[in-house]
C-alpha positions as CSV (number, residue, x, y, z in Angstrom):
1,M,-6.2,-1.9,2.4
2,A,-8.9,-0.3,0.3
3,I,-11.5,-2.7,1.7
4,S,-10.5,-1.8,5.3
5,D,-10.8,1.9,4.5
6,M,-14.1,1.4,2.9
7,C,-15.4,-0.6,5.9
8,T,-14.4,2.2,8.2
9,G,-17.0,4.5,6.6
10,L,-19.6,1.9,5.7
11,C,-20.0,0.3,9.2
12,P,-22.0,3.2,10.7
13,L,-23.7,4.1,7.5
14,P,-26.8,1.9,7.8
15,L,-27.4,3.1,11.3
16,Y,-27.0,6.7,10.3
17,I,-29.5,6.2,7.5
18,Y,-32.0,4.4,9.8
19,F,-31.8,7.0,12.6
20,Y,-31.2,10.3,10.8
21,S,-32.7,9.9,7.4
22,Y,-36.0,8.3,8.5
23,G,-36.3,10.5,11.6
24,N,-36.1,7.6,14.1
25,Y,-33.9,9.6,16.5
26,V,-37.0,11.6,17.8
27,E,-38.6,8.6,19.5
28,K,-37.2,6.6,22.3
29,I,-34.5,4.1,21.1
30,P,-34.7,0.5,22.4
31,I,-31.7,-0.8,24.4
32,N,-30.9,-3.4,21.7
33,W,-30.4,-0.6,19.2
34,C,-28.1,1.2,21.6
35,V,-25.8,-1.8,21.8
36,V,-25.8,-2.3,18.1
37,Y,-25.3,1.5,17.5
38,F,-22.4,1.5,19.9
39,Y,-20.6,-1.4,18.2
40,F,-21.2,-0.2,14.7
41,D,-20.4,3.4,15.5
42,Q,-17.4,3.0,17.9
43,Y,-15.8,-0.4,17.8
44,F,-15.9,-1.6,14.2
45,P,-14.7,1.6,12.5
46,T,-11.9,1.9,15.0
47,I,-10.9,-1.8,14.3
48,F,-11.0,-1.3,10.5
49,H,-9.0,2.0,10.7
50,T,-6.3,0.3,12.9
51,I,-6.1,-2.5,10.4
52,S,-5.6,0.0,7.6
53,I,-2.9,1.8,9.5
54,W,-1.0,-1.4,10.1
55,L,-1.4,-2.5,6.5
56,T,0.1,0.9,5.4
57,T,3.0,0.4,7.9
58,T,3.8,-3.1,6.7
59,L,3.7,-1.9,3.1
60,T,6.2,0.9,3.9
61,I,8.5,-1.5,5.7
62,Q,8.3,-3.9,2.7
63,R,9.2,-1.1,0.2
64,Y,12.0,0.1,2.4
65,I,13.5,-3.4,2.5
66,H,13.1,-3.9,-1.2
67,V,14.9,-0.6,-2.0
68,L,17.6,-1.3,0.6
69,L,18.3,-4.8,-0.9
70,T,18.2,-3.6,-4.5
71,N,20.8,-0.9,-3.7
72,F,22.9,-3.4,-1.8
73,F,23.0,-5.9,-4.7
74,L,23.7,-3.1,-7.1
75,L,26.7,-2.1,-5.0
76,L,27.9,-5.7,-4.9
77,T,27.7,-6.2,-8.7
78,F,29.2,-2.8,-9.6
79,P,32.9,-3.9,-9.2
80,V,32.2,-7.1,-11.2
81,N,30.6,-5.1,-14.0
82,F,33.4,-2.5,-13.9
83,F,36.1,-5.2,-14.4
84,I,34.2,-6.9,-17.2
85,Y,33.7,-3.7,-19.1
86,C,37.4,-2.6,-18.6
87,G,38.6,-6.0,-19.6
88,M,37.0,-5.8,-23.0
89,S,38.9,-4.6,-26.0
90,K,38.1,-1.1,-27.3
91,K,37.0,-2.5,-30.6
92,F,34.5,-4.9,-28.9
93,R,33.0,-2.0,-26.8
94,E,32.5,0.1,-29.9
95,T,30.9,-2.8,-31.8
96,F,28.6,-3.5,-28.8
97,K,27.6,0.2,-28.5
98,K,26.8,0.4,-32.2
99,T,24.7,-2.8,-32.0
100,I,22.7,-1.5,-29.1
101,N,22.2,1.9,-30.7
102,C,21.0,0.2,-33.9
103,Y,18.3,-1.6,-32.0
104,L,17.2,1.4,-30.0
105,D,16.8,3.6,-33.1
């Protein structure tokens, strides 16, 4: 995605430098340069920008699916974890909490 964004700005840069920094815009431009200028100034930046937009869209969809599935699996495992925790004896739960707190301190 970063490469696509970078190419959006770097495609017309050599032409801008050639024409505007060196003052070549004053004299008559050959037709070959017009075609090259049109492609590098209009087509390629638009293509790279569209690629960047679609990459951002696919990344958003992938993140949405990941969060959705994570929440779904958490919802499915919650009753199992609840019954396991409630099925343990009170003494075992206290021992388990003390052991975990001992390692965290």
